[in-house]
N, C-alpha and C positions, 0 to 999 in steps of 0.2 A: 428366633432362632435371624440369625446374618442372614442378610441378603447380597449375592454377588451386586457389586456397581454395574449395571447396565452403557454398551457396549455404545460408542456413539459412534452414526453412524455417517453422520458428517467425514466427508473427505482429508483426509488430514492437511495443516498449513504447509505449506511453501515459505524457506527465508531464499529469494534469490539474493544471488553477489549481482554489481556495480557492473559488472560482463553481459548476464544473464538479463539482469534488468535490460541495458543498456535491446538485445536484439529484441523485446517483446514491441519495447515503446518503435523501432524503428519497422519489427511487421507491422504496429501497429498504421504506419503512417503511413507506408506500403500497399494497406489492403483502399484506406482512405481513399489513399490517389489513383489508389488504382479506379474505385467506389466511385471518384467525377470521372474521371477520364472518361469512364462510359455510358456513365449520365447526362455528362456535360451536354454534349453535343447536343440531347432531347430539348436540353432547358433554352441554348443558345437559339433553334428554330423557336423559340414561342418567346423573344424574347423584338421587342419594337423597337428603341435607340441604337442605331446604328455601329453608338461608340460602349456599350456595352455591348454590343455583339462580337466588337474588339477583344476587347479585355477579357473575354467568356474567355476568345478563343490563346488569347496572352498567357488565361492562366493555364489552359488546358495544355499545350503550352510548356510554362512548364512544370506543372504535373507531373512529365513525362519527362523532365528531367531528371529532379524527385527520383521518382522509378530510380531510376538508369545507373541513379548513382547511390543509391540506398543498397543498390542487386550490387554495387564495387565494392562499399562496406561489406556487403556477406562473403562474399568472396575470401574477400581479405581474414577474417573471425568463422571463414572454416559450418561460416550458417546458412541456413535457409529460409527463405522469405516467409514458409508457412502456410497451412493452410486459412488462416482463425480470422474470421469476419468482424472488422468493426463495430459492433452496435452503432456505437457512439455519431461516428461518422454517416453509420446510412441512415440513423433516425434526422438528421438535420440533412440531408439529402436527397430522401423521402420526402422532408417536410415541404421543401424545393418542388414538390413534383407533382406536391397536391397542389400546393399554389394555380400553379399551370394550369391543370385541370380545373376550379374552381373560377379562376378569375380569367378572364379575356383578353387576351392580345392587348398595346396601350400602357396609357403613363402607371396606369395603377397594376398591371401586372408587373413593370419594370423597379416600379417601387419596394413593390414587396420581396421581389429575388435582389436588389440590388441588399435591401436587409437576412434576406439570407443566404447570400452566399457570403454576405460577411460574417454574421457566427459559425460559420462552418470557417474560412480564413482563422478568425479567434481562436477554433477549436485548434486549425493549424500551426499558427503560432505559439502556442502552447503547446504541443507534442512538439514541435521542430525546435524550444531553447529547450525542454526536461529532457530532448537523446544529446544535447547539444555539450549540454553536465553533465552527463553521463561520458559519454564519447572523451572532453578534459580527463574524466575523471580517475581516468582506466587509460588513456594516452590512445586511443584512436584514431588523430589526426585527421582520419580522411572523412568520417561520420562525421567530427568540426567544424569542417570545411566547406562538407555540400548543407548541414544542416546553420550553421550562419549566412550561406548566402542566399536560402532558402528564407529565414526570417528578415533581410536584409529587403528582396527581396517581394515579403509574400506585407511587409510593411508598407511599405510604395505602396505596395497594391491596395489594399486594409483604403491607403488615405486617398491616393486617386479616384476608388469607390466614392466614399464621401462625398470628395470635389462633386463625382457628375450626377450624386441626388438632389445636391444644394442649389449646385448650377444651374441643371436643365431636367433635370428628371421630377423632380418635388413644384416644380413652377408649370410644369409643361400640366402634372395632377390635378394642381389649383387653376390653371387653365379650363381645364376638361371638368371641372366641379361647379367652376361659374354656369362656364354654355351649355351646363344639362341644363341649371333651375334658369337659366335664363329662355330653353326648349319646354320646361312644365310652363312653364307663369304664359307663356304663349300659350301654348294650349289648353290651361282654363278659363285664360277670355279670350280664344276664340268659341269652343262651349261656351262660356259664359254670356256667349254675344247670340250665339246659335239658337239658345235658350231663348234671350229678350225675342231673337222676333219668332221664335211659335207664340212666348206671350201674347205679342200683339198682335198675332193673321185671328187668330181669335177670334 
């Protein structure tokens, strides 16, 4: 006896056009920047390097600017930011928050946070580039200008983070490590000499 084919319970896949993809990309960027704006100040409080704090503040200001520019694009396109959370950005930001909870403030945490910030920035750079290309394809000049500026500022920011890590944070981290080893060695010597005195007195 012939059996009826089982109907799939999976939702039907869609094929959004370039304009719809641009809106989706901008919504994800908007949400990513909103998350970073909320969490960024907490990360700044855990940073020791004054230069890194200043750079983080600059990045948060840039994020606010990007949010405003995207909202202008949404107005032109008669769209809204939506409420869908960007899970990729959330994971990267939560990773940075976990580092703050697990690592003591100092060069070690600063070094790890630079890496976490750069990972987030690289994700953003990829998203901005995608949105710029889609904007150009559909003739959305406001989106193209906003994403082009974000790419230039973001690329320069990434280079400055690398320079800060190489020139200041990593050397401070290595110095901290050598000092810790020296203190541990001195402690072992003190314990050893103390033990010798005790043996001599018996």
